C-alpha atoms as one frame of an Amber mdcrd trajectory, in Angstrom:
protein
 230.530 121.207  63.447 229.315 118.862  66.181 225.757 118.518  67.451 226.447
 120.485  70.649 227.932 123.400  68.669 225.013 123.320  66.249 222.480 123.468
  69.122 224.437 126.315  70.693 224.346 128.323  67.448 220.649 127.552  67.051
 219.907 128.787  70.590 222.003 131.938  70.065 220.235 132.644  66.764 216.824
 132.149  68.409 217.740 134.560  71.239 219.001 137.163  68.743 215.883 136.867
  66.563 213.654 137.294  69.623 215.554 140.148  71.247 213.487 143.175  72.283
 215.491 145.476  69.969 214.855 143.278  66.925 211.179 142.904  67.889 210.628
 146.618  68.556 212.385 147.787  65.397 210.429 145.217  63.376 207.211 146.596
  64.850 208.197 150.135  63.809 209.054 149.047  60.249 205.900 146.918  59.842
 203.698 149.719  61.167 205.308 152.361  58.943 205.112 150.074  55.905 201.464
 149.205  56.511 200.545 152.858  57.046 202.361 153.829  53.847 200.486 151.060
  51.985 197.147 152.332  53.339 197.966 155.896  52.290 199.218 154.786  48.866
 196.120 152.663  48.193 193.697 155.410  49.220 195.515 158.161  47.297 195.750
 155.968  44.171 192.041 155.045  44.323 190.743 158.518  45.078 193.249 160.793
  43.302 195.097 158.681  40.732 198.589 159.344  42.111 201.037 157.350  44.220
 202.048 158.211  47.760 205.535 159.055  46.457 204.021 161.539  44.000 202.084
 163.038  46.891 205.352 163.411  48.819 206.846 165.319  45.866 203.803 167.605
  45.745 203.997 168.185  49.512 207.595 169.320  49.110 206.777 171.534  46.131
 203.698 173.124  47.699 205.160 173.652  51.174 206.905 176.934  50.305 205.383
 178.617  47.234 208.113 180.138  45.096 210.765 177.951  46.747 213.183 176.726
  44.094 213.419 172.934  44.315 215.856 170.971  42.188 215.573 167.287  41.376
 218.652 166.704  43.559 216.879 168.305  46.530 213.821 166.141  45.865 216.017
 163.032  45.758 217.585 163.986  49.087 214.239 164.834  50.705 212.592 161.627
  49.509 215.647 159.397  49.937 215.459 158.323  46.299 218.273 157.807  43.833
 218.938 160.503  41.266 217.719 158.261  38.433 214.639 157.228  40.437 213.786
 160.883  41.008 214.261 161.662  37.321 211.856 158.859  36.343 209.333 159.960
  38.976 209.434 163.599  37.816 209.158 162.396  34.194 205.934 160.509  35.061
 204.570 163.462  37.012 205.395 165.840  34.157 203.640 163.539  31.660 200.598
 163.507  33.967 200.558 167.319  34.024 201.321 167.558  37.760 204.711 169.292
  37.602 206.945 171.072  35.136 210.669 171.526  34.903 211.986 175.057  34.577
 215.582 176.199  34.146 217.289 177.572  37.228 217.972 181.283  36.813 221.267
 180.886  38.667 222.605 177.746  36.952 221.486 176.655  33.485 222.658 173.086
  34.224 220.063 172.738  36.998 216.398 172.049  36.305 213.963 173.169  38.954
 210.652 171.404  39.517 207.440 173.247  40.260 203.812 172.160  40.555 201.343
 173.001  37.814 197.881 174.325  38.595 196.539 170.792  38.026 199.253 169.457
  40.348 198.129 171.844  43.084 194.490 170.800  42.628 195.376 167.095  42.799
 197.580 167.794  45.816 194.761 169.470  47.767 192.496 166.440  47.182 195.263
 163.954  47.958 196.280 165.843  51.115 192.724 165.436  52.449 192.832 161.689
  51.737 196.277 161.467  53.361 195.038 163.329  56.457 192.022 161.029  56.779
 194.162 157.860  56.654 196.807 159.269  59.019 194.122 160.327  61.488 192.527
 156.862  61.379 195.663 154.716  61.650 198.368 156.924  63.186 196.570 159.360
  65.497 193.412 157.566  66.715 195.089 154.367  67.980 197.301 156.411  70.362
 196.039 158.223  73.447 195.967 162.008  73.368 198.728 162.034  76.027 200.937
 159.574  74.127 200.680 161.209  70.699 202.946 164.214  71.463 205.467 161.842
  73.090 205.381 159.598  70.029 205.986 162.435  67.586 208.702 163.936  69.808
 210.456 160.545  69.964 210.227 160.121  66.189 211.665 163.607  65.748 214.581
 162.741  68.044 215.263 159.559  66.076 215.186 161.513  62.813 217.543 164.180
  64.198 220.000 161.527  65.451 220.023 159.820  62.059 220.498 163.111  60.185
 223.233 164.413  62.474 225.259 161.212  62.264 225.958 161.876  58.582 225.335
 158.252  57.672
């Protein structure tokens, strides 16, 4: 490769790295990651569970009596099957959830919160709400917040409907 070609590739790479789409998507990812880290740190300090455990408890407490399998949890949390199994194992050891056999299919284990899991969830949900209010809601104007959440919902729907 000659010097001119090398400079041309360098300039093209610089333009690509500084494109608005790359910049804007990077901003979204950094913001989401930092918010998740804030939530995780606060929930760990104040409630002794991880943000991922809180997400499991949210799913399990959302519809009391709803039968939730580990496969459904994996899908909802975008975790691997083995990652979900390990997570539920840790939560079961901590007394937060229990596995129960599915009445309709003995091969399927359902996951449900324990009383202790519900108590921890209520405390953790308050911590979660406080952090989300501080770093997700407050920085945005009251007029922009509904637009932001609508846009995020549209992005989520597009990604889900594409099947990828």
